[in-house]
N, C-alpha and C positions, 0 to 999 in steps of 0.2 A: 503496501500499500504506499503511495507517495506522501510524505512529509503533505502539502499543500491540502489534500483527501483528510488525511490524520487533524489537519488543525480547522478546515470545515465541518469536520463530527463532533469535534472540542467545543468548538464556537458554539454548534446549533444544540449539545448537549448544553454547556454553559447557559446561555439563555433560556430555555427550559426548564432546568431546575433553579435558577433566580426565580421565573417568574411561580414556580412549585412554592417557593420557600418563601414568600410576600406576608403568607398571612400568620405564617407561623411565629409566635413568641412576642404578638404586638397588642398592646394594650390599649384602649380608650382610656379618657380623659378620667370617664366614667370608674374603669377602673383602676385606674391607676387614684382617684382620690384627687383628682385635680379640677379647679372651675375650667367650663369653656372660655373661648377666647371667641368675644362675638364675632359671627360669620363662620365661623367650626365646626365641622360636620358632627352629629354625636358619633360618628363609626371613624372619628379619623385619629389615626396612632398617637401617644400624647407624647412617647421620647422615639421617633423615627432614627434607628441607626441602619443605612446602607452599607456602610462600614463591613458588619458582620453577616450579611446579608450577601454580599459581594464573598468573602471569605468561605462562607460553606456551601456557595454554588460553587466556587472554583473547586474545592476537596473534592465533592461531589463528580464533578467535571471532569473532574482527574481521574478516579477512579473509573467511572462508567464506560469512558474513552479509553481505558487500557484495556479493560472487559473486554469492549467492543475489537477495538485490533486484533488482540490476543483470538480471540472468535474469528475474526475473520482470518489469521494467520493460520489457524491451527485447524478451524472446521468445527469445534465443538459441536457449534448446535446452527441448523439450516434451516430452510425454509420448509424443504419438507419433514422434517420433524416435529414444526410444529402445528403440519397441518393430522387436524384430531378430526374433520368429519369423516363421514363413514363417504367412502366412492360408491356412484349410482350403479347399480347392474348396468352391464353391458346391454342387456334389451332395451335399456332405456337411454342409451345414449345414442343407439344405431348403431355401433360398433357390432361384427362379426366375429 
């Protein structure tokens, strides 16, 4: 696998994991016991720390990308291994 392909896969996994991690560990002002700022939505986080999310997303993306590349190189799991649906009988497909 080429380095550019690995970087593209890493970037996609990183973005996906960052968006998945956004809601975890977030506390609203009401949960934190703080007063709302005028105009602030009740669901807005009271103390948003994007650095923590970026670090977590980076670590998860490194692990998942490494597993993806190793699976690509060694062929541990393929698409045919994931095909769990039963095959239709040949009489239904028109094959003789």
